[in-house]
ChimeraX commands (.cxc) that place a marker at each C-alpha (Angstrom):
marker #1 position 25.99,92.90,39.55 radius 0.5
marker #1 position 22.82,92.42,37.71 radius 0.5
marker #1 position 20.31,89.63,39.17 radius 0.5
marker #1 position 17.55,87.98,36.84 radius 0.5
marker #1 position 14.74,86.40,38.74 radius 0.5
marker #1 position 12.97,83.33,37.12 radius 0.5
marker #1 position 10.13,81.07,38.45 radius 0.5
marker #1 position 12.35,78.59,40.50 radius 0.5
marker #1 position 15.70,79.78,39.71 radius 0.5
marker #1 position 17.84,83.58,40.05 radius 0.5
marker #1 position 20.64,84.28,38.14 radius 0.5
marker #1 position 23.46,86.29,39.40 radius 0.5
marker #1 position 25.60,88.09,36.58 radius 0.5
marker #1 position 29.25,88.80,37.40 radius 0.5
marker #1 position 30.63,90.52,35.32 radius 0.5
marker #1 position 34.32,90.97,36.79 radius 0.5
marker #1 position 34.25,87.29,36.91 radius 0.5
marker #1 position 32.94,86.26,34.09 radius 0.5
marker #1 position 30.46,84.14,35.30 radius 0.5
marker #1 position 26.75,83.66,36.05 radius 0.5
marker #1 position 25.41,81.45,39.21 radius 0.5
marker #1 position 22.14,79.71,38.88 radius 0.5
marker #1 position 20.77,79.14,42.25 radius 0.5
marker #1 position 17.12,78.43,43.72 radius 0.5
marker #1 position 15.07,81.59,44.41 radius 0.5
marker #1 position 14.08,82.05,47.86 radius 0.5
marker #1 position 10.83,82.71,48.96 radius 0.5
marker #1 position 10.31,86.11,50.28 radius 0.5
marker #1 position 9.82,86.42,54.44 radius 0.5
marker #1 position 6.43,88.34,52.82 radius 0.5
marker #1 position 5.16,84.68,51.23 radius 0.5
marker #1 position 6.30,83.01,53.99 radius 0.5
marker #1 position 3.84,84.04,56.38 radius 0.5
marker #1 position 1.02,84.55,54.05 radius 0.5
marker #1 position 1.42,80.49,53.29 radius 0.5
marker #1 position 1.95,79.43,57.26 radius 0.5
marker #1 position -1.12,82.51,57.93 radius 0.5
marker #1 position -3.59,81.85,54.93 radius 0.5
marker #1 position -6.11,80.13,57.12 radius 0.5
marker #1 position -4.58,78.58,60.29 radius 0.5
marker #1 position -8.12,76.58,60.37 radius 0.5
marker #1 position -7.44,74.94,57.34 radius 0.5
marker #1 position -3.74,74.51,58.29 radius 0.5
marker #1 position -4.67,72.67,60.99 radius 0.5
marker #1 position -7.32,70.47,59.65 radius 0.5
marker #1 position -5.26,69.33,56.35 radius 0.5
marker #1 position -1.62,69.00,58.31 radius 0.5
marker #1 position 0.93,71.44,58.15 radius 0.5
marker #1 position 2.62,69.47,55.65 radius 0.5
marker #1 position 0.72,70.20,52.48 radius 0.5
marker #1 position 1.24,74.05,53.73 radius 0.5
marker #1 position 4.76,73.74,53.80 radius 0.5
marker #1 position 4.97,71.97,50.39 radius 0.5
marker #1 position 4.01,75.60,48.81 radius 0.5
marker #1 position 7.72,76.84,50.64 radius 0.5
marker #1 position 9.37,73.55,50.15 radius 0.5
marker #1 position 8.57,72.38,46.58 radius 0.5
marker #1 position 9.86,75.32,44.21 radius 0.5
marker #1 position 12.99,75.15,46.13 radius 0.5
marker #1 position 13.58,71.52,45.99 radius 0.5
marker #1 position 12.27,71.67,42.06 radius 0.5
marker #1 position 15.05,74.48,41.37 radius 0.5
marker #1 position 17.79,72.08,42.93 radius 0.5
marker #1 position 17.06,69.03,40.58 radius 0.5
marker #1 position 16.55,71.74,37.79 radius 0.5
marker #1 position 20.47,72.99,38.19 radius 0.5
marker #1 position 21.41,69.52,38.67 radius 0.5
marker #1 position 19.83,68.22,35.69 radius 0.5
marker #1 position 21.13,70.48,33.53 radius 0.5
marker #1 position 24.65,70.37,35.26 radius 0.5
marker #1 position 24.48,66.78,34.15 radius 0.5
marker #1 position 23.45,67.01,31.09 radius 0.5
marker #1 position 26.08,69.13,29.91 radius 0.5
marker #1 position 28.58,67.02,31.69 radius 0.5
marker #1 position 27.23,64.19,29.67 radius 0.5
marker #1 position 26.32,65.70,25.93 radius 0.5
marker #1 position 28.32,68.16,25.77 radius 0.5
marker #1 position 26.46,69.24,23.18 radius 0.5
marker #1 position 27.93,72.07,21.37 radius 0.5
marker #1 position 24.30,73.94,21.04 radius 0.5
marker #1 position 24.44,74.17,25.37 radius 0.5
marker #1 position 25.61,77.23,26.88 radius 0.5
marker #1 position 28.22,75.01,29.29 radius 0.5
marker #1 position 27.81,74.61,33.01 radius 0.5
marker #1 position 30.93,74.46,34.04 radius 0.5
marker #1 position 29.97,73.52,37.49 radius 0.5
marker #1 position 27.62,72.45,40.25 radius 0.5
marker #1 position 27.46,72.02,43.72 radius 0.5
marker #1 position 24.80,69.34,43.88 radius 0.5
marker #1 position 22.35,71.58,42.13 radius 0.5
marker #1 position 22.48,74.21,45.09 radius 0.5
marker #1 position 24.38,76.93,43.01 radius 0.5
marker #1 position 25.48,76.17,39.10 radius 0.5
marker #1 position 28.27,77.98,37.38 radius 0.5
marker #1 position 28.33,79.09,33.65 radius 0.5
marker #1 position 30.24,81.66,31.50 radius 0.5
marker #1 position 28.84,84.86,31.43 radius 0.5
marker #1 position 26.43,85.29,28.37 radius 0.5
marker #1 position 24.22,88.18,27.62 radius 0.5
marker #1 position 20.86,86.89,26.67 radius 0.5
marker #1 position 18.98,87.51,23.39 radius 0.5
marker #1 position 15.94,90.00,23.23 radius 0.5
marker #1 position 13.01,88.18,24.23 radius 0.5
marker #1 position 11.32,89.10,20.61 radius 0.5
marker #1 position 14.38,86.94,19.01 radius 0.5
marker #1 position 12.48,84.07,20.94 radius 0.5
marker #1 position 9.89,84.15,17.81 radius 0.5
marker #1 position 12.47,83.48,15.21 radius 0.5
marker #1 position 14.29,80.73,17.24 radius 0.5
marker #1 position 11.29,79.11,18.23 radius 0.5
marker #1 position 10.02,78.84,14.19 radius 0.5
marker #1 position 13.86,78.13,13.13 radius 0.5
marker #1 position 13.96,74.88,15.36 radius 0.5
marker #1 position 10.23,74.27,14.53 radius 0.5
marker #1 position 11.37,74.13,10.55 radius 0.5
marker #1 position 14.29,71.78,11.26 radius 0.5
marker #1 position 11.70,69.17,12.99 radius 0.5
marker #1 position 10.59,66.23,11.69 radius 0.5
marker #1 position 9.92,63.87,13.77 radius 0.5
marker #1 position 6.36,64.39,15.49 radius 0.5
marker #1 position 7.26,63.38,18.68 radius 0.5
marker #1 position 9.75,66.19,19.04 radius 0.5
marker #1 position 7.12,68.84,17.51 radius 0.5
marker #1 position 5.07,67.36,20.23 radius 0.5
marker #1 position 7.79,68.03,22.63 radius 0.5
marker #1 position 9.10,71.57,21.33 radius 0.5
marker #1 position 5.19,72.74,21.47 radius 0.5
marker #1 position 4.86,71.55,25.46 radius 0.5
marker #1 position 7.97,73.44,26.05 radius 0.5
marker #1 position 7.56,76.76,24.46 radius 0.5
marker #1 position 9.07,78.22,27.57 radius 0.5
marker #1 position 12.13,76.92,26.50 radius 0.5
marker #1 position 12.03,77.69,23.31 radius 0.5
marker #1 position 9.96,80.76,22.42 radius 0.5
marker #1 position 11.11,83.04,24.78 radius 0.5
marker #1 position 14.47,84.98,23.42 radius 0.5
marker #1 position 16.46,85.07,27.02 radius 0.5
marker #1 position 16.76,81.48,27.53 radius 0.5
marker #1 position 19.38,82.15,24.33 radius 0.5
marker #1 position 22.98,83.38,23.89 radius 0.5
marker #1 position 25.32,83.92,20.60 radius 0.5
marker #1 position 28.86,82.77,21.49 radius 0.5
marker #1 position 31.46,83.06,18.46 radius 0.5
marker #1 position 27.82,83.37,16.27 radius 0.5
marker #1 position 26.74,80.80,17.23 radius 0.5
marker #1 position 23.29,80.07,19.27 radius 0.5
marker #1 position 23.61,78.43,22.32 radius 0.5
marker #1 position 20.79,77.89,24.72 radius 0.5
marker #1 position 21.02,79.41,28.38 radius 0.5
marker #1 position 18.27,77.10,29.89 radius 0.5
marker #1 position 18.08,73.51,29.39 radius 0.5
marker #1 position 17.06,72.05,32.66 radius 0.5
marker #1 position 13.57,70.58,31.66 radius 0.5
marker #1 position 13.56,66.96,30.02 radius 0.5
marker #1 position 11.66,67.92,27.25 radius 0.5
marker #1 position 14.22,70.56,26.13 radius 0.5
marker #1 position 17.06,68.13,26.65 radius 0.5
marker #1 position 14.80,65.37,24.46 radius 0.5
marker #1 position 14.37,68.00,21.78 radius 0.5
marker #1 position 17.98,68.83,21.73 radius 0.5
marker #1 position 19.35,65.40,21.46 radius 0.5
marker #1 position 16.75,64.33,18.52 radius 0.5
marker #1 position 17.79,67.70,16.94 radius 0.5
marker #1 position 21.62,66.99,17.29 radius 0.5
marker #1 position 23.49,68.74,15.03 radius 0.5
marker #1 position 20.79,70.28,13.33 radius 0.5
marker #1 position 20.51,73.05,16.02 radius 0.5
marker #1 position 23.96,74.54,15.19 radius 0.5
marker #1 position 22.72,75.72,11.97 radius 0.5
marker #1 position 19.84,77.98,13.28 radius 0.5
marker #1 position 21.19,81.34,12.57 radius 0.5
marker #1 position 20.03,84.75,14.31 radius 0.5
marker #1 position 19.27,87.31,12.16 radius 0.5
marker link #1:1,2 radius 0.2
marker link #1:2,3 radius 0.2
marker link #1:3,4 radius 0.2
marker link #1:4,5 radius 0.2
marker link #1:5,6 radius 0.2
marker link #1:6,7 radius 0.2
marker link #1:7,8 radius 0.2
marker link #1:8,9 radius 0.2
marker link #1:9,10 radius 0.2
marker link #1:10,11 radius 0.2
marker link #1:11,12 radius 0.2
marker link #1:12,13 radius 0.2
marker link #1:13,14 radius 0.2
marker link #1:14,15 radius 0.2
marker link #1:15,16 radius 0.2
marker link #1:16,17 radius 0.2
marker link #1:17,18 radius 0.2
marker link #1:18,19 radius 0.2
marker link #1:19,20 radius 0.2
marker link #1:20,21 radius 0.2
marker link #1:21,22 radius 0.2
marker link #1:22,23 radius 0.2
marker link #1:23,24 radius 0.2
marker link #1:24,25 radius 0.2
marker link #1:25,26 radius 0.2
marker link #1:26,27 radius 0.2
marker link #1:27,28 radius 0.2
marker link #1:28,29 radius 0.2
marker link #1:29,30 radius 0.2
marker link #1:30,31 radius 0.2
marker link #1:31,32 radius 0.2
marker link #1:32,33 radius 0.2
marker link #1:33,34 radius 0.2
marker link #1:34,35 radius 0.2
marker link #1:35,36 radius 0.2
marker link #1:36,37 radius 0.2
marker link #1:37,38 radius 0.2
marker link #1:38,39 radius 0.2
marker link #1:39,40 radius 0.2
marker link #1:40,41 radius 0.2
marker link #1:41,42 radius 0.2
marker link #1:42,43 radius 0.2
marker link #1:43,44 radius 0.2
marker link #1:44,45 radius 0.2
marker link #1:45,46 radius 0.2
marker link #1:46,47 radius 0.2
marker link #1:47,48 radius 0.2
marker link #1:48,49 radius 0.2
marker link #1:49,50 radius 0.2
marker link #1:50,51 radius 0.2
marker link #1:51,52 radius 0.2
marker link #1:52,53 radius 0.2
marker link #1:53,54 radius 0.2
marker link #1:54,55 radius 0.2
marker link #1:55,56 radius 0.2
marker link #1:56,57 radius 0.2
marker link #1:57,58 radius 0.2
marker link #1:58,59 radius 0.2
marker link #1:59,60 radius 0.2
marker link #1:60,61 radius 0.2
marker link #1:61,62 radius 0.2
marker link #1:62,63 radius 0.2
marker link #1:63,64 radius 0.2
marker link #1:64,65 radius 0.2
marker link #1:65,66 radius 0.2
marker link #1:66,67 radius 0.2
marker link #1:67,68 radius 0.2
marker link #1:68,69 radius 0.2
marker link #1:69,70 radius 0.2
marker link #1:70,71 radius 0.2
marker link #1:71,72 radius 0.2
marker link #1:72,73 radius 0.2
marker link #1:73,74 radius 0.2
marker link #1:74,75 radius 0.2
marker link #1:75,76 radius 0.2
marker link #1:76,77 radius 0.2
marker link #1:77,78 radius 0.2
marker link #1:78,79 radius 0.2
marker link #1:79,80 radius 0.2
marker link #1:80,81 radius 0.2
marker link #1:81,82 radius 0.2
marker link #1:82,83 radius 0.2
marker link #1:83,84 radius 0.2
marker link #1:84,85 radius 0.2
marker link #1:85,86 radius 0.2
marker link #1:86,87 radius 0.2
marker link #1:87,88 radius 0.2
marker link #1:88,89 radius 0.2
marker link #1:89,90 radius 0.2
marker link #1:90,91 radius 0.2
marker link #1:91,92 radius 0.2
marker link #1:92,93 radius 0.2
marker link #1:93,94 radius 0.2
marker link #1:94,95 radius 0.2
marker link #1:95,96 radius 0.2
marker link #1:96,97 radius 0.2
marker link #1:97,98 radius 0.2
marker link #1:98,99 radius 0.2
marker link #1:99,100 radius 0.2
marker link #1:100,101 radius 0.2
marker link #1:101,102 radius 0.2
marker link #1:102,103 radius 0.2
marker link #1:103,104 radius 0.2
marker link #1:104,105 radius 0.2
marker link #1:105,106 radius 0.2
marker link #1:106,107 radius 0.2
marker link #1:107,108 radius 0.2
marker link #1:108,109 radius 0.2
marker link #1:109,110 radius 0.2
marker link #1:110,111 radius 0.2
marker link #1:111,112 radius 0.2
marker link #1:112,113 radius 0.2
marker link #1:113,114 radius 0.2
marker link #1:114,115 radius 0.2
marker link #1:115,116 radius 0.2
marker link #1:116,117 radius 0.2
marker link #1:117,118 radius 0.2
marker link #1:118,119 radius 0.2
marker link #1:119,120 radius 0.2
marker link #1:120,121 radius 0.2
marker link #1:121,122 radius 0.2
marker link #1:122,123 radius 0.2
marker link #1:123,124 radius 0.2
marker link #1:124,125 radius 0.2
marker link #1:125,126 radius 0.2
marker link #1:126,127 radius 0.2
marker link #1:127,128 radius 0.2
marker link #1:128,129 radius 0.2
marker link #1:129,130 radius 0.2
marker link #1:130,131 radius 0.2
marker link #1:131,132 radius 0.2
marker link #1:132,133 radius 0.2
marker link #1:133,134 radius 0.2
marker link #1:134,135 radius 0.2
marker link #1:135,136 radius 0.2
marker link #1:136,137 radius 0.2
marker link #1:137,138 radius 0.2
marker link #1:138,139 radius 0.2
marker link #1:139,140 radius 0.2
marker link #1:140,141 radius 0.2
marker link #1:141,142 radius 0.2
marker link #1:142,143 radius 0.2
marker link #1:143,144 radius 0.2
marker link #1:144,145 radius 0.2
marker link #1:145,146 radius 0.2
marker link #1:146,147 radius 0.2
marker link #1:147,148 radius 0.2
marker link #1:148,149 radius 0.2
marker link #1:149,150 radius 0.2
marker link #1:150,151 radius 0.2
marker link #1:151,152 radius 0.2
marker link #1:152,153 radius 0.2
marker link #1:153,154 radius 0.2
marker link #1:154,155 radius 0.2
marker link #1:155,156 radius 0.2
marker link #1:156,157 radius 0.2
marker link #1:157,158 radius 0.2
marker link #1:158,159 radius 0.2
marker link #1:159,160 radius 0.2
marker link #1:160,161 radius 0.2
marker link #1:161,162 radius 0.2
marker link #1:162,163 radius 0.2
marker link #1:163,164 radius 0.2
marker link #1:164,165 radius 0.2
marker link #1:165,166 radius 0.2
marker link #1:166,167 radius 0.2
marker link #1:167,168 radius 0.2
marker link #1:168,169 radius 0.2
marker link #1:169,170 radius 0.2
marker link #1:170,171 radius 0.2
marker link #1:171,172 radius 0.2
marker link #1:172,173 radius 0.2
view
């Protein structure tokens, strides 16, 4: 078992089951205490809700990210997407286990995707969503074909839709 933490979501790799489970990253007790006790005077003056947003917002954003990823896969069945097999209302997502590419592979992937892009809108989306396309860890290979592991953002989904089958031509050196 191996756990990887992202900004909003974490992934548990379960090799014996051949799956990976994505779930919202929970704030640590230290983080919760720091948010709640940061400045009692400010908390009292600005209302408790503003402080709790720092705890609740990332959790709910991660649930929505999981749900968007699952529904995008189910709707499109795009072969560039690493499948999301199941989602428990976004609380957890289950994908087949995959080995992410190295961080360094991201530069090559980004350049290859940029070369495929002919529409200005797609180029703008690609440059705005660098996290997904420049980091090799967001990709894997399956049967020699490049696949994207993290496709929860709307910008990422629009780029994937715009590039369509051309994404299958991206080769990893």
